[in-house]
C-alpha positions in Angstrom: -29.9 -11.7 -5.8 -28.2 -13.8 -8.5 -27.3 -17.4 -7.9 -24.0 -19.1 -8.8 -23.9 -20.7 -12.3 -22.8 -24.3 -12.6 -19.4 -23.0 -13.8 -19.1 -20.8 -10.8 -20.1 -23.6 -8.4 -17.3 -25.6 -10.0 -14.8 -22.7 -9.4 -15.9 -22.4 -5.8 -15.5 -26.1 -5.2 -11.9 -26.0 -6.5 -10.8 -23.7 -3.6 -8.9 -25.8 -1.1 -8.2 -24.0 2.2 -5.5 -26.4 3.4 -2.7 -25.3 1.0 -3.6 -21.7 1.5 -3.0 -22.0 5.3 0.2 -23.9 4.7 1.4 -21.0 2.4 0.5 -18.3 5.0 2.4 -20.2 7.7 5.4 -20.7 5.5 5.5 -17.2 4.1 4.9 -15.6 7.5 7.9 -17.4 8.9 10.1 -15.3 6.6 10.9 -11.9 7.8 10.1 -9.5 5.0 10.4 -6.1 6.5 10.7 -3.6 3.7 14.4 -3.0 4.3 15.3 -6.7 4.8 16.5 -7.4 1.2 17.6 -10.9 2.0 14.2 -11.9 3.4 12.4 -10.2 0.5 14.6 -12.1 -2.0 13.8 -15.4 -0.3 10.1 -14.6 -0.3 10.2 -13.5 -4.0 11.8 -16.8 -5.0 9.1 -18.8 -3.2 6.4 -16.7 -4.8 7.9 -17.0 -8.2 7.8 -20.8 -7.9 4.2 -20.6 -6.6 2.9 -18.3 -9.3 4.8 -20.1 -11.9 2.2 -22.8 -11.8 -0.2 -20.4 -13.5 0.0 -19.9 -17.3 2.1 -16.9 -18.3 5.5 -15.5 -17.5 6.9 -14.6 -14.1 9.6 -12.0 -13.8 11.3 -10.3 -10.9 11.4 -6.5 -11.7 14.2 -4.3 -10.4 13.1 -1.5 -8.1 13.0 2.1 -9.4 15.6 4.5 -7.8 14.4 6.0 -4.5 16.2 8.6 -2.3 15.6 9.5 1.3 16.9 12.3 3.5 19.3 11.2 6.2 19.6 12.8 9.7 22.4 15.0 8.5 20.4 16.4 5.6 21.9 14.4 2.8 19.8 12.7 0.1 20.9 9.0 -0.3 19.8 6.1 -2.4 17.7 3.5 -0.6 17.8 -0.1 -1.8 14.6 -2.0 -2.3 13.7 -5.6 -3.1 12.6 -6.8 -6.5 8.9 -6.9 -7.4 7.2 -10.0 -8.8 5.1 -9.7 -11.9 3.1 -12.4 -13.6 1.8 -11.7 -17.1 -1.0 -14.0 -18.5 -2.4 -13.6 -22.0 -1.0 -10.2 -22.6 -2.5 -10.0 -26.1 -6.1 -10.4 -24.7 -8.4 -7.5 -25.4 -9.8 -7.5 -21.9 -7.3 -7.6 -19.1 -7.3 -7.2 -15.3 -4.7 -6.3 -12.6 -4.4 -8.1 -9.3 -2.0 -6.7 -6.7 -0.5 -7.5 -3.4 2.7 -6.9 -1.4 5.3 -9.2 0.1 6.8 -6.7 2.6 5.7 -6.1 6.2 6.4 -3.4 8.7 8.4 -5.7 11.0 12.2 -5.5 10.6 14.4 -8.5 11.5 15.1 -7.2 15.0 11.5 -6.7 15.9 10.3 -9.2 18.6 7.2 -10.2 16.5 8.5 -12.9 14.2 6.4 -16.1 14.8 2.8 -17.2 14.4 0.6 -18.7 17.1 -3.1 -19.7 17.3 -5.3 -17.5 19.3 -8.2 -19.9 18.9 -9.3 -22.6 16.5 -10.0 -20.1 13.7 -7.7 -17.1 14.5 -4.0 -17.0 13.6 -1.7 -14.3 15.0 1.5 -13.6 13.2 3.6 -11.1 11.2 1.9 -10.5 7.8 -0.8 -13.1 8.2 -3.4 -10.5 7.3 -1.2 -7.7 5.8 -0.8 -9.4 3.5 0.6 -12.8 3.0 -2.9 -14.1 3.5 -3.9 -11.9 0.6 -1.2 -13.3 -1.6 -2.5 -16.8 -0.9 -6.0 -15.7 -1.9 -4.7 -14.3 -5.2 -3.0 -17.5 -6.1 -6.0 -19.7 -5.1 -8.5 -17.5 -6.9 -6.5 -17.4 -10.1 -5.9 -21.2 -10.0 -9.6 -21.8 -9.8 -10.5 -19.1 -12.4 -8.2 -20.8 -14.9 -10.5 -23.8 -14.9 -13.3 -21.6 -16.3 -13.9 -21.6 -20.1 -14.1 -17.8 -19.7 -10.5 -17.5 -18.6 -9.1 -18.2 -22.1 -10.7 -15.0 -23.4 -9.2 -12.6 -20.9 -5.8 -11.8 -19.5 -4.4 -10.4 -16.4 -1.2 -9.1 -14.7 -0.3 -9.9 -11.1 2.0 -7.6 -9.2 3.4 -8.5 -5.8 5.6 -5.5 -4.8 8.2 -5.3 -2.1 7.7 -1.7 -0.8 4.0 -1.1 -0.2 4.5 -0.5 3.5 6.8 2.4 2.8 4.6 4.0 0.1 5.4 2.0 -3.0 8.0 4.6 -4.1 10.2 2.1 -5.9 7.2 0.3 -7.5 5.0 3.3 -8.4 6.2 3.4 -12.0 5.5 -0.3 -12.4 2.1 0.0 -10.9 1.2 2.7 -13.4 2.6 0.8 -16.3 0.7 -2.4 -15.4 -2.6 -0.5 -14.6 -2.6 1.1 -18.1 -5.5 -0.2 -20.2 -6.9 -2.6 -17.5 -10.6 -3.0 -17.4 -10.6 -3.4 -13.6 -8.3 -4.1 -10.7 -8.4 -6.0 -7.4 -6.0 -5.4 -4.6 -5.8 -7.9 -1.7 -5.2 -5.7 1.4 -7.1 -7.1 4.4 -10.7 -6.2 4.8 -11.3 -2.8 6.4 -13.2 -4.5 9.3 -13.1 -8.1 10.6 -16.6 -8.7 9.3 -15.3 -8.3 5.7 -16.3 -4.7 5.1 -14.4 -3.2 2.2 -12.6 0.1 2.1 -14.3 2.6 -0.2 -13.1 6.1 -0.8 -9.6 6.8 0.6 -7.6 10.1 1.1 -4.3 10.6 -0.5 -1.0 10.6 1.3 2.3 12.4 1.0 5.5 12.3 3.0 7.8 15.3 3.1 11.2 16.1 4.5 12.1 19.8 4.6 15.8 20.4 5.2 16.5 23.8 6.8 20.1 25.2 6.6 20.9 28.0 9.0 24.2 29.3 10.2 26.3 28.2 13.2 27.6 30.6 15.9 28.6 30.5 19.5 25.5 30.5 21.7 27.2 32.8 24.3 29.7 35.0 22.4 27.8 35.9 19.2 24.4 34.2 18.9 23.2 37.2 16.8 25.5 36.0 14.0 23.8 32.7 13.8 20.7 31.6 12.1 18.9 29.0 14.3 17.6 26.2 12.1 15.7 24.6 15.0 13.8 27.8 15.7 13.0 28.0 12.0 11.8 24.4 12.1 9.6 25.0 15.1 7.9 27.9 13.2 7.6 25.8 10.1 5.8 23.1 12.1 3.3 25.7 13.5 2.8 27.1 9.9 2.2 23.6 8.6 -0.5 22.8 11.1 -2.3 26.0 10.0 -2.7 24.4 6.5 -4.8 21.6 7.9 -8.5 21.7 7.5 -11.6 19.6 7.0 -10.4 18.3 3.7 -6.7 17.7 4.6 -4.8 16.6 7.7 -1.1 17.6 8.3 0.9 15.6 10.8 4.4 16.9 11.7 6.1 13.7 12.9 9.7 14.4 13.6 12.4 17.1 13.8 16.0 16.0 13.2 19.1 18.1 13.6 20.4 20.4 16.2 23.8 20.7 17.8 25.5 21.1 21.2 23.8 23.4 23.7 26.4 26.1 23.2 26.1 26.2 19.4 23.5 27.9 17.3 22.3 24.9 15.2 22.7 25.3 11.5 20.6 22.2 10.4 17.2 20.9 11.1 14.9 18.5 9.2 11.1 18.6 9.5 9.4 15.4 8.5 5.6 15.4 8.0 2.7 13.6 6.4 -0.4 15.0 4.7 -3.7 13.3 4.0 -5.8 15.2 1.4 -9.3 13.9 1.1 -9.8 15.5 -2.4 -7.6 16.3 -5.3 -8.4 20.0 -4.9 -7.0 19.9 -1.3 -3.8 18.4 -2.5 -3.5 21.1 -5.1 -4.1 23.9 -2.6 -1.5 22.4 -0.2 1.1 22.3 -3.1 0.4 25.9 -3.9 0.6 27.0 -0.2 3.9 25.2 0.6 6.2 27.6 -1.3 4.6 30.6 0.3 5.1 29.1 3.8 8.7 28.3 3.1 9.4 31.7 1.6 8.1 33.3 4.8 10.2 31.0 7.0 13.3 31.8 5.0 12.7 35.5 5.2 11.8 35.6 8.9 14.8 33.4 10.0 17.5 34.0 7.4 17.7 30.3 6.5 17.2 28.4 3.3 15.2 25.3 2.7 15.1 22.3 0.5 12.0 20.1 0.1 12.2 16.3 -0.5 9.2 14.1 -1.1 5.7 14.8 -2.1 2.3 13.3 -2.7 2.9 9.6 -3.4 -0.7 8.3 -3.0 -3.3 10.5 -4.8 -6.8 10.7 -3.2 -9.1 7.9 -4.2 -12.7 9.0 -4.5 -15.3 6.5 -5.6 -15.9 7.0 -9.4 -19.0 5.7 -11.1 -16.9 2.9 -12.6 -15.6 2.0 -9.1 -19.1 2.1 -7.7 -20.2 -0.4 -10.4 -17.2 -2.7 -9.5 -18.1 -2.5 -5.8 -21.7 -3.5 -6.6 -20.5 -6.4 -8.7 -18.4 -7.6 -5.7 -21.4 -7.3 -3.4 -23.6 -9.2 -5.9 -21.0 -12.0 -6.1 -20.8 -12.1 -2.3 -24.5 -12.4 -2.1 -24.5 -15.4 -4.4 -21.9 -17.0 -2.1 -23.9 -16.1 1.1 -21.4 -13.4 2.1 -22.7 -9.9 3.1 -20.4 -7.3 1.5 -20.5 -3.6 2.4 -18.0 -0.8 2.2 -17.1 2.4 4.0 -14.6 5.3 3.6 -11.2 4.6 5.1 -8.4 7.0 6.4 -5.7 4.6 5.2 -4.0 4.4 1.8 -2.6 1.7 -0.3 -1.7 0.7 -3.9 -5.4 1.1 -4.7 -4.8 4.9 -4.6 -2.2 4.6 -7.3 -4.3 2.3 -9.5 -7.4 4.6 -9.2 -5.3 7.6 -10.2 -4.7 5.8 -13.5 -8.4 5.8 -14.2 -8.9 2.1 -13.4 -11.8 1.0 -11.1 -10.4 -0.9 -8.2 -11.6 -2.7 -5.0 -8.5 -2.7 -2.8 -9.5 -4.8 0.3 -10.2 -8.2 -1.2 -7.9 -9.9 1.3 -8.6 -11.8 4.5 -10.8 -10.8 7.3 -8.6 -9.9 10.2 -7.2 -6.9 12.1 -4.7 -5.2 14.3 -2.3 -4.9 11.4 1.0 -3.1 11.9 1.1 -4.4 15.5 2.1 -7.5 17.3 -1.6 -8.3 17.7 -2.1 -8.8 13.9 -4.5 -11.6 13.2 -6.1 -13.5 10.4 -9.5 -15.2 10.6 -8.4 -18.4 8.9 -11.7 -19.5 7.3 -11.7 -16.2 5.4 -8.8 -17.4 3.3 -11.1 -19.8 1.3 -14.1 -17.5 1.7 -12.3 -14.5 0.0 -10.7 -16.7 -2.6 -14.1 -18.0 -3.6 -15.3 -14.4 -3.8 -12.4 -13.3 -6.0 -12.8 -16.3 -8.3 -16.5 -15.5 -8.9 -15.7 -11.8 -9.4 -13.1 -12.6 -12.0 -15.5 -14.9 -13.8 -18.2 -12.2 -14.0 -15.6 -9.5 -14.9 -14.7 -11.7 -17.9 -18.1 -11.2 -19.3 -19.7 -14.4 -18.1 -22.9 -14.1 -16.2 -24.7 -16.8 -14.2 
């Protein structure tokens, strides 16, 4: 077990929990549901000022175009908030990527909008764990790291995107661009378990909408002349579930469309999610989908259009990723923190980063839990705890050893 070096002890001592808590309270008071562009703009401005205290250049990057299928089968553009990027020492030979997200799953009309203390150490509130607490950790860790002599020899980019909760579709090109050439990446999603356990391997994730066009007819006079899109959709759902297996899950989530009871419906939209555990499973699903759709079209006299696809590739633990996890565990041990990891069924921007060939630990954020619910909580002492961990990890990633 390695001990902290004098420089690392100085870095750790620089972590002040008081401003971190103030930031979490202030940022969580702003509704930043992914579709709340005004709230996201307000949050982005505050973050730009906060991260502007670090060396480098802060920019707010425009979202890439994204389309979604409406309930009537049309593809329409979906507006997204801008993404914050901080670039520090871009000419350095060794550079890292740190990522977080400012959006939450709670829209402005959701009843969960305020924070409250559950006990002396536990804060309940929207985004306190997922992941405004994580953003505060990034800022505190980098501020401390900049005091290290090692910092001048390395560079890093910070990305705080505005659409992680809906799959990072508008920030995916930016993630890939920033990940390119990085030695390692840290993402500050909350820990997988309240005890601080990290998420290891992750499955991939893809969201699909299959638009089915049939033919209208009178349900009583001439139903034989119609082509029932809802019936075709039902058969498609059953066919999709048959594609699930031990290495991939398929979750049909919603069927839109239909018509009046006396009309053969000519439109249906099947929306579903897949979670392939391996790249091969994703490839097999992609190959099977056209076969399934061709059978549905032939059996029911409909035609189909597929929107969406795999947006989060599977994230197995590569050898480089294993080494990074062991480094984090070693740093935790030096700080008196026990760090372990386990496979997770969830996905995040760590999937996208790993797909670029960059080793990543993607649950460097707070200890907490019940995310995506009104019971979301942050264990407040973990703000400083995880910031100290990140600062030491960055110091050792820079090539400095105790």
